[in-house]
C-alpha positions as CSV (number, residue, x, y, z in Angstrom):
1,M,12.4,-35.2,9.4
2,N,13.5,-35.5,5.8
3,L,11.3,-35.6,2.7
4,K,11.4,-39.4,2.5
5,D,10.2,-39.7,6.1
6,N,7.4,-37.3,5.4
7,S,6.4,-39.3,2.3
8,D,6.4,-42.6,4.3
9,N,4.2,-41.2,7.1
10,L,1.8,-39.0,5.1
11,K,-1.8,-40.3,5.2
12,L,-4.9,-39.6,3.2
13,F,-8.2,-41.0,4.4
14,G,-6.3,-43.2,6.7
15,L,-4.3,-44.7,3.9
16,P,-0.7,-44.1,2.7
17,A,-0.6,-41.0,0.5
18,E,0.2,-43.0,-2.6
19,Q,-3.1,-45.0,-2.2
20,G,-5.3,-42.3,-0.6
21,R,-4.6,-39.8,-3.4
22,W,-6.7,-41.9,-5.8
23,L,-9.7,-41.1,-3.6
24,L,-9.1,-37.4,-4.1
25,L,-9.5,-38.1,-7.9
26,V,-12.8,-39.8,-7.3
27,L,-14.0,-36.9,-5.1
28,G,-12.8,-34.4,-7.7
29,I,-14.9,-36.3,-10.4
30,L,-18.0,-36.2,-8.1
31,L,-17.5,-32.5,-7.4
32,L,-17.2,-31.6,-11.1
33,L,-20.2,-33.9,-11.9
34,C,-22.2,-31.5,-9.8
35,L,-20.8,-28.4,-11.5
36,G,-21.2,-29.8,-15.0
37,T,-25.0,-29.8,-14.6
38,V,-24.8,-26.4,-16.3
39,Y,-24.3,-28.4,-19.6
40,S,-27.8,-30.0,-19.0
41,W,-29.5,-26.6,-19.3
42,S,-31.4,-27.8,-22.4
43,I,-33.5,-30.0,-20.0
44,F,-34.7,-26.9,-18.2
45,R,-35.3,-24.7,-21.2
46,K,-38.7,-25.9,-22.4
47,P,-40.4,-26.0,-19.0
48,L,-39.0,-22.5,-18.2
49,E,-40.2,-21.2,-21.6
50,I,-43.7,-22.4,-20.7
51,L,-43.5,-21.2,-17.0
52,L,-42.1,-17.8,-17.7
53,D,-43.7,-17.3,-21.1
54,I,-40.4,-16.6,-22.9
55,G,-39.0,-17.6,-26.3
56,A,-36.1,-19.9,-27.2
57,T,-33.6,-17.0,-27.5
58,E,-34.4,-15.7,-24.1
59,S,-34.3,-19.1,-22.5
60,L,-30.7,-19.5,-23.8
61,L,-29.5,-16.3,-22.0
62,P,-29.0,-17.9,-18.5
63,Y,-26.8,-20.6,-20.0
64,T,-24.8,-18.0,-21.9
65,F,-24.2,-16.0,-18.8
66,V,-23.2,-19.1,-16.9
67,L,-20.4,-19.7,-19.4
68,L,-19.2,-16.1,-19.3
69,F,-19.1,-15.8,-15.5
70,Y,-17.7,-19.3,-15.1
71,S,-14.7,-18.5,-17.3
72,A,-14.3,-15.0,-15.9
73,L,-14.0,-16.1,-12.3
74,M,-11.3,-18.7,-13.0
75,P,-8.4,-16.2,-13.0
76,I,-9.6,-14.6,-9.8
77,T,-9.7,-18.0,-8.0
78,G,-6.0,-18.5,-8.8
79,L,-5.2,-15.2,-7.1
80,F,-6.9,-16.2,-3.8
81,L,-6.1,-19.9,-3.7
82,D,-2.6,-19.5,-2.2
83,R,-3.9,-17.2,0.6
84,L,-7.2,-18.9,1.5
85,G,-6.5,-22.6,0.6
86,T,-8.4,-25.1,-1.3
87,R,-11.0,-25.9,1.3
88,R,-12.1,-22.3,2.0
89,V,-12.3,-21.4,-1.7
90,T,-14.3,-24.6,-2.5
91,I,-16.7,-23.9,0.4
92,C,-17.2,-20.3,-0.9
93,G,-17.9,-21.5,-4.4
94,G,-20.1,-24.3,-3.3
95,V,-22.3,-22.0,-1.2
96,I,-22.7,-19.7,-4.2
97,V,-23.6,-22.6,-6.6
98,G,-26.2,-23.9,-4.2
99,L,-27.6,-20.4,-3.5
100,G,-27.8,-19.7,-7.3
101,Y,-29.9,-22.8,-7.9
102,I,-32.2,-22.2,-4.9
103,L,-32.9,-18.6,-5.8
104,S,-33.5,-19.6,-9.4
105,S,-36.3,-21.8,-8.2
106,F,-38.1,-18.6,-7.1
107,A,-37.5,-16.6,-10.3
108,T,-40.6,-15.1,-11.9
109,N,-39.0,-13.6,-15.0
110,I,-36.0,-14.1,-17.3
111,S,-34.1,-11.1,-15.9
112,V,-34.1,-12.6,-12.4
113,L,-33.1,-16.0,-13.8
114,I,-30.2,-14.5,-15.6
115,I,-28.9,-13.1,-12.3
116,T,-29.6,-16.1,-10.1
117,Y,-28.6,-18.8,-12.5
118,G,-26.4,-17.1,-15.0
119,V,-24.4,-14.9,-12.7
120,L,-24.5,-16.7,-9.3
121,V,-24.2,-20.3,-10.5
122,G,-21.7,-19.2,-13.1
123,T,-19.7,-17.4,-10.4
124,G,-19.7,-20.4,-8.1
125,V,-18.7,-22.9,-10.9
126,G,-15.9,-20.6,-11.9
127,I,-14.6,-20.4,-8.3
128,V,-14.6,-24.2,-7.8
129,Y,-13.9,-25.6,-11.2
130,G,-10.1,-25.3,-11.2
131,I,-9.5,-26.6,-7.7
132,P,-9.9,-30.3,-8.3
133,M,-7.4,-30.1,-11.1
134,V,-4.9,-28.2,-9.0
135,V,-5.3,-30.9,-6.3
136,A,-5.0,-33.7,-8.8
137,A,-1.9,-32.3,-10.5
138,S,-0.2,-31.7,-7.1
139,W,-0.8,-35.3,-5.8
140,F,0.2,-36.9,-9.1
141,P,3.5,-35.1,-10.1
142,E,4.6,-38.2,-12.1
143,K,1.3,-38.3,-14.2
144,K,-0.2,-34.8,-14.1
145,G,-1.9,-35.0,-17.5
146,L,-3.6,-38.2,-16.8
147,A,-4.7,-37.1,-13.3
148,V,-6.1,-33.8,-14.6
149,G,-7.8,-35.6,-17.5
150,M,-9.4,-38.2,-15.2
151,T,-10.7,-35.5,-12.8
152,I,-12.4,-33.3,-15.4
153,I,-14.1,-36.4,-16.9
154,G,-16.8,-35.6,-14.3
155,F,-17.6,-32.3,-15.9
156,G,-17.8,-33.8,-19.4
157,L,-19.9,-36.8,-18.4
158,S,-22.2,-34.8,-16.1
159,P,-25.0,-34.5,-18.7
160,V,-25.1,-38.3,-19.0
161,V,-26.0,-38.5,-15.3
162,T,-27.6,-35.2,-14.4
163,A,-29.7,-34.6,-17.5
164,P,-31.8,-37.8,-16.9
165,L,-31.9,-37.0,-13.2
166,A,-33.1,-33.4,-13.8
167,K,-35.7,-34.7,-16.3
168,A,-37.1,-37.2,-13.9
169,L,-37.3,-34.6,-11.1
170,I,-39.0,-32.1,-13.4
171,D,-41.6,-34.7,-14.4
172,I,-42.4,-35.4,-10.7
173,Y,-41.9,-32.0,-9.0
174,G,-41.8,-29.4,-11.7
175,V,-38.9,-27.2,-12.9
176,Q,-38.9,-24.8,-10.0
177,Q,-38.9,-27.4,-7.3
178,T,-36.2,-29.3,-9.2
179,L,-33.9,-26.3,-9.2
180,F,-34.5,-26.0,-5.4
181,I,-33.7,-29.7,-4.8
182,L,-30.5,-29.6,-7.0
183,G,-29.4,-26.4,-5.1
184,I,-29.6,-28.1,-1.7
185,G,-28.1,-31.3,-3.0
186,F,-25.1,-29.7,-4.8
187,A,-24.4,-27.4,-1.9
188,V,-24.2,-30.3,0.6
189,I,-22.1,-32.5,-1.7
190,I,-19.6,-29.7,-2.5
191,L,-19.3,-28.6,1.1
192,V,-18.6,-32.2,2.3
193,I,-16.0,-32.8,-0.5
194,A,-14.4,-29.4,0.3
195,T,-13.4,-30.6,3.8
196,T,-11.3,-33.4,2.2
197,L,-9.4,-31.3,-0.4
198,K,-5.8,-30.4,0.4
199,L,-2.5,-30.0,-1.3
200,P,0.6,-32.2,-0.5
201,P,3.5,-30.8,1.4
202,Q,6.0,-28.8,-0.6
203,G,8.2,-31.0,-2.7
204,W,6.2,-34.2,-1.9
205,Q,6.9,-37.1,-4.3
206,P,5.3,-40.6,-4.4
207,Q,7.5,-43.4,-3.4
208,G,9.4,-44.6,-6.6
209,G,7.5,-42.1,-8.7
210,K,9.2,-41.2,-12.0
211,I,8.6,-37.6,-13.0
212,I,8.1,-37.3,-16.8
213,R,11.2,-35.3,-18.0
214,Q,9.3,-33.1,-20.4
215,N,7.7,-31.2,-17.4
216,A,10.8,-31.2,-15.3
217,T,12.9,-29.8,-18.0
218,N,10.5,-27.0,-18.7
219,Q,10.5,-26.0,-15.0
220,N,14.2,-25.1,-15.3
221,Y,13.9,-22.9,-18.4
222,L,10.5,-21.3,-18.7
223,P,9.7,-17.9,-17.2
224,S,7.0,-17.9,-14.6
225,H,5.2,-14.8,-16.1
226,I,3.3,-16.3,-19.0
227,F,2.6,-12.9,-20.7
228,R,6.3,-12.8,-21.6
229,T,6.0,-15.9,-23.8
230,R,4.7,-16.2,-27.3
231,S,3.5,-19.7,-26.4
232,F,0.9,-18.2,-24.0
233,Y,-0.8,-16.2,-26.8
234,G,-0.6,-19.3,-29.1
235,L,-2.2,-21.5,-26.4
236,W,-4.8,-18.9,-25.7
237,L,-5.8,-18.6,-29.3
238,C,-5.7,-22.4,-29.9
239,Y,-7.9,-23.0,-26.8
240,A,-10.4,-20.3,-27.9
241,I,-10.7,-21.9,-31.4
242,G,-11.1,-25.3,-29.9
243,T,-13.8,-24.3,-27.5
244,L,-15.6,-22.0,-30.0
245,V,-16.0,-24.9,-32.4
246,G,-16.9,-27.4,-29.7
247,L,-19.4,-25.3,-27.8
248,S,-21.0,-24.2,-31.1
249,A,-21.4,-27.8,-32.1
250,I,-22.9,-28.7,-28.7
251,G,-25.4,-25.8,-29.0
252,I,-26.7,-26.9,-32.4
253,S,-26.4,-30.7,-32.1
254,S,-30.1,-31.4,-31.9
255,S,-31.2,-28.6,-34.3
256,V,-28.8,-29.8,-37.0
257,A,-30.1,-33.3,-36.7
258,Q,-33.6,-32.2,-37.2
259,E,-33.0,-29.6,-39.8
260,I,-30.4,-31.1,-42.1
261,I,-30.6,-34.9,-41.4
262,K,-34.4,-34.9,-40.7
263,M,-33.9,-37.1,-37.7
264,D,-36.8,-37.8,-35.3
265,P,-36.6,-35.2,-32.4
266,T,-36.6,-38.0,-29.8
267,L,-33.7,-39.8,-31.5
268,A,-31.9,-36.5,-32.0
269,A,-32.2,-35.7,-28.3
270,S,-31.0,-39.2,-27.2
271,S,-27.9,-38.9,-29.4
272,V,-26.6,-36.3,-27.0
273,S,-25.8,-39.0,-24.5
274,L,-23.6,-40.7,-27.1
275,F,-21.8,-37.4,-27.8
276,A,-21.4,-36.7,-24.1
277,L,-19.7,-40.1,-23.7
278,F,-17.1,-39.1,-26.3
279,N,-16.7,-35.7,-24.7
280,G,-16.0,-37.3,-21.3
281,L,-13.7,-40.1,-22.5
282,S,-11.5,-37.8,-24.5
283,R,-10.4,-35.9,-21.4
284,P,-8.3,-38.6,-19.7
285,L,-7.0,-39.7,-23.1
286,F,-5.8,-36.2,-24.1
287,G,-4.4,-35.7,-20.6
288,W,-2.4,-39.0,-20.8
289,L,-1.2,-38.1,-24.3
290,T,-0.1,-34.6,-23.2
291,D,2.2,-36.2,-20.6
292,R,4.0,-37.9,-23.5
293,F,3.9,-35.7,-26.5
294,P,4.4,-31.9,-27.1
295,P,1.1,-30.0,-26.9
296,R,1.4,-28.7,-30.5
297,Y,1.2,-32.2,-32.0
298,L,-2.0,-32.9,-30.1
299,A,-3.4,-29.5,-31.0
300,V,-2.8,-30.3,-34.7
301,A,-4.4,-33.7,-34.3
302,S,-7.5,-32.1,-32.7
303,Y,-7.8,-29.5,-35.5
304,T,-7.4,-32.2,-38.1
305,L,-10.2,-34.2,-36.7
306,I,-12.4,-31.0,-36.6
307,L,-11.6,-30.4,-40.2
308,I,-12.7,-33.9,-41.1
309,A,-15.9,-33.4,-39.2
310,T,-16.7,-30.1,-40.8
311,I,-16.1,-31.5,-44.3
312,L,-18.5,-34.4,-43.5
313,M,-21.2,-31.9,-42.4
314,M,-20.7,-29.6,-45.3
315,N,-21.8,-32.5,-47.5
316,A,-24.3,-34.1,-45.2
317,Q,-27.8,-34.7,-46.6
318,E,-31.2,-35.9,-45.4
319,G,-31.1,-39.4,-43.9
320,Q,-27.3,-39.6,-43.5
321,I,-27.6,-40.4,-39.8
322,L,-24.2,-42.2,-39.6
323,I,-22.4,-39.2,-41.1
324,Y,-24.1,-36.9,-38.6
325,L,-23.3,-39.1,-35.6
326,T,-19.7,-39.5,-36.7
327,A,-19.1,-35.8,-37.2
328,F,-20.7,-34.7,-33.9
329,C,-18.9,-37.4,-31.9
330,I,-15.7,-35.9,-33.3
331,F,-16.8,-32.3,-32.3
332,W,-17.7,-33.3,-28.8
333,F,-14.6,-35.5,-28.5
334,C,-12.3,-32.6,-29.5
335,L,-14.0,-30.2,-27.1
336,G,-13.4,-32.6,-24.2
337,G,-9.8,-33.0,-25.5
338,W,-9.2,-29.3,-25.3
339,L,-10.5,-29.2,-21.8
340,A,-7.8,-31.6,-20.8
341,L,-5.1,-30.5,-23.3
342,A,-5.2,-26.8,-22.3
343,P,-4.7,-27.3,-18.5
344,T,-2.0,-30.0,-19.1
345,A,-0.3,-27.8,-21.6
346,T,-0.3,-25.0,-19.1
347,L,1.6,-27.3,-16.7
348,T,4.0,-28.4,-19.4
349,L,4.8,-25.0,-21.0
350,F,4.8,-22.7,-17.9
351,N,6.0,-22.7,-14.3
352,P,3.9,-25.4,-12.5
353,E,4.2,-23.6,-9.2
354,N,1.9,-20.9,-10.7
355,Y,-0.5,-23.4,-12.2
356,A,-3.7,-22.2,-10.6
357,R,-3.0,-18.6,-11.6
358,N,-1.7,-19.4,-15.0
359,Y,-4.5,-21.7,-16.0
360,G,-7.1,-19.2,-14.7
361,I,-5.7,-16.7,-17.2
362,V,-5.5,-19.3,-20.1
363,F,-9.1,-20.3,-19.3
364,T,-10.4,-16.9,-20.3
365,A,-10.1,-18.3,-23.8
366,Y,-12.9,-20.7,-23.0
367,G,-15.2,-17.7,-22.2
368,A,-14.2,-15.9,-25.4
369,G,-14.9,-19.1,-27.4
370,A,-18.2,-19.6,-25.7
371,L,-19.4,-16.1,-26.3
372,L,-18.3,-15.9,-29.9
373,G,-19.6,-19.4,-30.7
374,T,-23.1,-19.0,-29.3
375,L,-23.5,-15.6,-31.0
376,A,-22.0,-16.6,-34.4
377,T,-23.9,-19.8,-35.0
378,G,-27.3,-18.2,-34.4
379,R,-26.4,-15.2,-36.6
380,I,-25.1,-17.4,-39.5
381,R,-28.4,-19.5,-39.3
382,D,-30.5,-16.3,-39.4
383,V,-28.6,-14.8,-42.4
384,F,-28.1,-17.9,-44.6
385,G,-31.2,-19.9,-43.6
386,S,-29.4,-23.1,-42.7
387,Y,-27.0,-24.5,-40.1
388,Q,-25.0,-26.1,-42.8
389,Y,-23.2,-22.8,-43.5
390,V,-21.9,-22.8,-39.9
391,F,-19.4,-25.5,-40.8
392,Y,-17.5,-23.4,-43.3
393,P,-16.0,-20.9,-40.8
394,M,-15.4,-23.8,-38.4
395,A,-13.2,-25.4,-41.1
396,L,-11.3,-22.2,-41.7
397,L,-10.7,-21.8,-37.9
398,A,-9.4,-25.4,-37.8
399,I,-6.8,-24.5,-40.5
400,I,-5.8,-21.4,-38.7
401,G,-5.4,-23.4,-35.5
402,I,-3.1,-25.8,-37.1
403,F,-0.7,-23.0,-38.3
404,V,-0.9,-21.2,-34.9
405,A,-0.1,-24.4,-33.0
406,L,2.8,-25.3,-35.2
407,S,4.3,-21.9,-35.0
408,T,3.8,-21.0,-31.3
409,L,3.5,-24.0,-29.1
410,K,7.2,-24.8,-29.2
411,R,9.4,-25.4,-26.2
412,E,12.5,-24.2,-28.1
413,S,11.0,-20.8,-28.8
414,L,10.1,-20.4,-25.1
415,M,13.6,-21.2,-24.0
416,A,15.0,-18.6,-26.4
417,E,12.5,-16.1,-25.1
418,N,13.7,-16.8,-21.6
419,V,17.3,-16.2,-22.5
420,K,16.4,-13.0,-24.2
421,L,14.6,-11.7,-21.1
422,S,17.3,-12.7,-18.7
């Protein structure tokens, strides 16, 4: 049977593959919605500080470890995905996520919570996180960027859904029982979705699908080993800068509102939902744009927006709520954009057949940005006495990012590198 016959007869969820593949996107969004609950950690902090008798610095440690292990496990997942398949790897990660939440509900001190939540939940999230994107990119070869961007909108918008849910459960059952309930719920949802995840047959194409030439051309010229290319190091550094600035902004959003703008704490907390909306919507937008424009142009656009936001906050004063909201909507928007731009750029710049492994390596930049960002913002605040000084190094990093993107994220230089290595 030829490829066309396979395409005609292939079914997903009882539907022709061209229709059924959209359900895979929906399931991928739901799966990442569960995983993205780690971004709602602030909801758990105060109740845990009271329960475990710990300070604000200690209560941030489980979240920091989640980010570290989540980014560290991404490359390892890519190594095992070809051998074990999407379903087995997702099941493994889902069990670890659920177990981490359940064991966290029994934690009696911060050290145990770091292991159960930070290490276990972070490990499970890292194992599963990239799989929905791999599945989406494989089933949508003609619109990979849009498919990946739509899928990861679940992770970005998760706080909008899971933060109010967690708060309501904590008010009714307490923080420990809430962690237990979420652990059971997430494990069940992830395991059920895992049974539906699969990749298309080799070489499958949708009927009448038009593959965007930018990606197809790169497949012919670019080396599969990304460490041989200057573009990898440029993308890694650009991604690290984008996530460092974005995650730093996320971590201090409410504190900046109260300290610099003098906003009411309740209003400051509620503004996070607005920011999360921008963070989620930027993902499909950047994915769609990366299908059509070279990644370096979008990287420059992102850094330019960040530069504008930092300048606004450098000059922000008490009562300037609109300036604060505008700047932090931009910060969250650009972070979401990088979480779509980086995986789609990995597809565009490097061999798509090694996507799971390649993006796992690129994603380590997220962990580096998360670690440096969370450590640096707190240190700058302690030394200078105000979060306003945080925005000066952010502006400098944005300028550096513009020059790195323009000088390294070029298809022509990669092609030349390939010729040199041949």
